[in-house]
C-alpha positions as CSV (number, residue, x, y, z in Angstrom):
1,M,81.5,-32.0,16.4
2,P,80.7,-35.5,17.7
3,R,80.5,-38.4,15.3
4,I,78.4,-41.0,17.0
5,V,78.1,-44.8,16.3
6,S,75.4,-46.5,18.2
7,L,75.6,-50.2,18.7
8,V,72.3,-50.6,20.6
9,P,68.9,-50.1,18.9
10,S,67.4,-48.2,21.9
11,L,70.4,-45.9,22.1
12,T,70.1,-45.1,18.5
13,E,66.6,-44.0,19.2
14,L,67.5,-42.0,22.2
15,C,70.1,-40.0,20.2
16,F,67.4,-38.8,17.9
17,D,65.1,-38.0,20.8
18,L,67.9,-35.9,22.3
19,G,68.3,-34.0,19.0
20,L,71.5,-35.7,18.1
21,G,70.2,-37.4,14.8
22,D,72.5,-35.4,12.6
23,H,75.6,-36.6,14.5
24,V,74.7,-40.4,14.3
25,V,77.1,-41.7,11.6
26,G,76.8,-45.4,12.2
27,R,74.4,-47.9,13.6
28,T,73.7,-51.7,13.7
29,D,71.4,-53.7,11.4
30,F,69.0,-54.0,14.3
31,C,68.8,-50.2,14.9
32,I,65.4,-49.6,13.2
33,A,64.1,-46.5,14.9
34,P,63.2,-43.8,14.0
35,V,62.3,-45.8,10.9
36,E,62.3,-42.7,8.6
37,R,65.8,-41.5,9.6
38,V,68.0,-44.6,10.2
39,A,67.6,-46.1,6.8
40,A,70.3,-43.6,5.5
41,I,72.8,-44.3,8.2
42,P,75.5,-46.9,7.4
43,S,75.5,-50.1,9.4
44,V,78.6,-51.7,11.0
45,G,76.9,-55.1,11.3
46,G,75.0,-56.8,14.1
47,P,75.1,-55.8,17.9
48,G,77.3,-58.8,18.5
49,S,79.2,-58.9,15.2
50,V,80.6,-55.4,14.7
51,D,82.8,-55.0,11.6
52,A,85.9,-53.3,12.9
53,A,86.9,-52.0,9.5
54,R,83.6,-50.5,8.8
55,L,83.4,-48.9,12.2
56,A,86.9,-47.3,11.8
57,A,86.0,-46.1,8.4
58,L,83.3,-43.9,9.9
59,A,85.9,-42.1,12.1
60,P,83.6,-42.0,15.2
61,T,84.4,-39.9,18.2
62,H,82.0,-41.8,20.5
63,V,80.7,-45.4,20.3
64,L,77.5,-46.1,22.4
65,M,77.3,-49.7,23.6
66,S,76.0,-52.1,26.2
67,P,77.9,-55.0,27.7
68,E,74.7,-57.1,27.7
69,E,74.1,-56.5,24.0
70,N,77.5,-56.0,22.5
71,G,79.8,-58.3,24.7
72,P,83.1,-57.6,26.4
73,A,85.1,-56.9,23.1
74,A,83.1,-53.8,22.1
75,P,85.1,-51.2,24.2
76,A,88.3,-52.3,22.5
77,L,86.9,-51.9,19.2
78,A,86.0,-48.3,20.0
79,V,89.4,-47.6,21.4
80,A,91.1,-49.1,18.4
81,C,89.7,-46.4,16.2
82,G,90.3,-43.5,18.5
83,A,86.8,-43.2,19.8
84,E,85.3,-42.9,23.4
85,A,83.5,-46.0,24.5
86,V,80.3,-45.0,26.2
87,S,79.0,-48.1,27.9
88,V,75.6,-48.1,29.6
89,Q,73.3,-50.8,31.1
90,P,70.2,-49.6,32.9
91,Q,68.8,-52.2,35.2
92,R,65.5,-50.5,36.1
93,P,63.2,-48.0,34.3
94,E,64.1,-45.3,36.6
95,D,67.8,-45.7,35.7
96,N,66.9,-44.1,32.4
97,R,66.8,-40.8,34.1
98,A,70.5,-40.9,34.7
99,L,71.1,-42.2,31.1
100,Y,69.3,-39.1,29.6
101,R,71.4,-36.8,31.8
102,R,74.6,-38.6,31.1
103,L,74.3,-38.4,27.3
104,G,72.7,-34.9,27.5
105,A,75.8,-33.7,29.4
106,L,78.2,-35.5,27.1
107,F,76.9,-34.1,24.0
108,G,75.5,-30.7,25.1
109,R,71.8,-31.6,25.2
110,E,71.1,-30.9,28.8
111,A,67.8,-29.2,28.2
112,E,66.5,-32.2,26.0
113,A,67.7,-34.6,28.6
114,E,65.7,-32.7,31.4
115,A,62.7,-32.8,29.2
116,L,62.8,-36.4,28.8
117,A,63.6,-36.9,32.4
118,A,60.3,-35.1,33.3
119,R,58.3,-37.3,30.9
120,L,59.9,-40.3,32.4
121,D,58.9,-39.1,35.9
122,A,55.3,-38.8,34.8
123,A,55.4,-42.2,33.2
124,L,56.8,-43.8,36.3
125,A,54.1,-42.2,38.5
126,A,51.3,-43.4,36.2
127,A,52.9,-46.9,36.3
128,R,53.1,-46.8,40.1
129,A,49.3,-45.8,40.3
130,C,48.6,-48.8,38.1
131,R,50.6,-51.2,40.3
132,E,49.0,-49.9,43.5
133,T,45.5,-49.8,42.3
134,T,45.3,-53.1,40.5
135,P,45.9,-56.7,41.5
136,T,49.3,-58.1,40.9
137,L,49.5,-60.8,38.1
138,S,52.2,-63.3,37.9
139,V,53.7,-63.7,34.4
140,L,56.3,-65.7,32.6
141,P,58.0,-63.6,29.8
142,L,59.4,-65.8,27.1
143,L,62.3,-64.3,25.1
144,W,63.5,-67.3,23.1
145,K,62.4,-70.8,22.1
146,D,64.6,-73.9,21.2
147,P,65.6,-73.6,24.1
148,W,62.8,-71.7,26.0
149,V,64.4,-68.6,27.7
150,S,62.6,-66.3,30.2
151,A,63.7,-63.2,32.2
152,G,63.8,-63.0,35.9
153,T,63.6,-60.4,38.5
154,D,67.2,-59.1,38.3
155,T,66.8,-58.0,34.6
156,Y,65.6,-54.8,32.9
157,V,62.7,-56.9,31.5
158,G,61.6,-58.0,35.0
159,A,61.9,-54.5,36.4
160,M,59.7,-53.1,33.6
161,L,57.0,-55.6,34.3
162,A,57.2,-55.1,38.1
163,A,56.8,-51.3,37.6
164,V,53.2,-51.9,36.6
165,G,52.6,-54.9,38.9
166,L,53.3,-57.7,36.6
167,E,55.7,-60.1,38.5
168,T,57.9,-62.5,36.7
169,V,58.0,-66.0,38.1
170,A,60.9,-67.1,35.9
171,P,62.9,-69.8,37.8
172,G,66.1,-67.7,38.0
173,A,67.1,-64.2,38.5
174,R,68.5,-63.5,35.1
175,Y,67.7,-65.4,31.9
176,P,67.0,-69.0,32.9
177,R,66.6,-71.7,30.3
178,L,63.3,-73.6,30.8
179,A,63.8,-77.3,30.7
180,D,60.0,-77.9,31.2
181,L,57.9,-75.0,29.8
182,A,54.6,-76.5,31.3
183,A,56.2,-76.7,34.8
184,A,57.6,-73.1,34.6
185,A,54.2,-71.9,33.2
186,A,52.2,-73.5,36.1
187,A,53.3,-70.7,38.4
188,A,52.2,-67.9,36.1
189,D,48.8,-66.3,35.6
190,W,49.8,-65.4,32.1
191,L,52.6,-66.3,29.6
192,L,54.1,-63.5,27.6
193,P,56.0,-64.4,24.5
194,A,57.8,-61.3,23.3
195,T,58.3,-60.1,19.7
196,E,62.0,-59.9,20.2
197,P,64.7,-61.1,20.5
198,Y,62.9,-64.0,19.2
199,P,60.1,-62.8,16.9
200,F,57.3,-64.7,18.5
201,S,54.2,-64.4,16.1
202,E,50.6,-64.8,16.9
203,E,50.8,-68.3,15.3
204,N,53.7,-69.1,17.8
205,A,51.4,-67.8,20.7
206,Q,48.6,-70.0,19.4
207,E,51.0,-73.0,19.3
208,I,51.8,-72.4,22.9
209,R,48.2,-72.2,23.9
210,E,47.6,-75.6,22.3
211,R,50.8,-77.1,23.6
212,L,49.8,-76.1,27.2
213,G,46.1,-76.3,27.0
214,R,45.6,-72.9,28.3
215,A,44.3,-69.5,26.9
216,T,46.3,-67.3,29.0
217,V,49.1,-66.6,26.6
218,E,49.4,-63.1,25.3
219,R,52.1,-61.7,23.0
220,V,53.9,-58.6,24.2
221,S,56.0,-56.0,22.5
222,G,59.8,-56.9,22.9
223,E,60.7,-53.3,22.5
224,A,58.4,-52.4,25.5
225,L,60.0,-54.9,27.6
226,A,63.7,-54.5,26.8
227,W,64.4,-51.1,25.0
228,Y,65.6,-48.6,27.5
229,G,66.3,-45.0,26.8
230,S,63.4,-42.8,25.6
231,R,61.4,-46.0,24.6
232,A,60.7,-46.6,28.3
233,I,58.4,-43.6,28.5
234,P,55.7,-44.9,26.2
235,A,56.7,-48.5,27.2
236,L,55.5,-48.1,30.8
237,A,52.0,-46.9,29.5
238,D,51.8,-49.8,27.1
239,L,52.6,-52.4,29.8
240,A,50.0,-50.7,32.1
241,A,47.4,-51.0,29.3
242,L,48.5,-54.7,28.8
243,K,48.0,-55.5,32.5
244,R,44.5,-53.9,32.3
245,R,43.6,-56.0,29.3
246,L,44.9,-59.2,31.1
247,L,42.9,-58.4,34.2
248,D,39.8,-57.8,32.1
249,R,40.2,-61.0,30.2
250,S,40.9,-62.8,33.6
251,G,37.6,-61.5,35.0
252,R,39.5,-59.7,37.7
253,R,38.9,-56.0,38.6
254,P,40.7,-53.6,40.8
């Protein structure tokens, strides 16, 4: 029987959606979904600060991880306690289809994986319809402050936005630091401070509006932008709804 430790919040959620919840024996402090189930699962620390002794004590057979979130040392931690390191890093929303099938095949949940894949395909089709029937908006996602950090086109965040026709204008392909927020914002129709990894609040959003003297600042769910796995399915619908709200507030119509 598998004993799974997940070091990525979105992969923890995906395990439950694949029917593997009873096999998840460890998680990180940031694995918060599904909220009613994860509280009873022991934590091994943060995604980038895994406690090796706590991990080994759980006797995992598989450790789920991501190079971007857990760093280069994570695979060795899994190997050291005799577990298989399962490393994933989707770059586009459509990559989740292969992720579902990979974990489904690994853990005997092929039927559940195919059901998720079918739902993803429907969500991608709806996102494509939104992108093709509504005007494109240029956006500047904000993931951090002090320093300001955005997300470019060569990121999962950028690909999720592009799926519905929200094009990031971050001055870099990956995660550029913004030396001048006003200059970077000038290229965007809207600024989108995210609720994670930096927990931008509505108060923070208002501060940005006042600092830049513009109303076109809207908070966006960090989970919708960055959580891959099963979260991508509702996230695509959420981002399409966000785009339509922004178009409406901009006075622009399809």
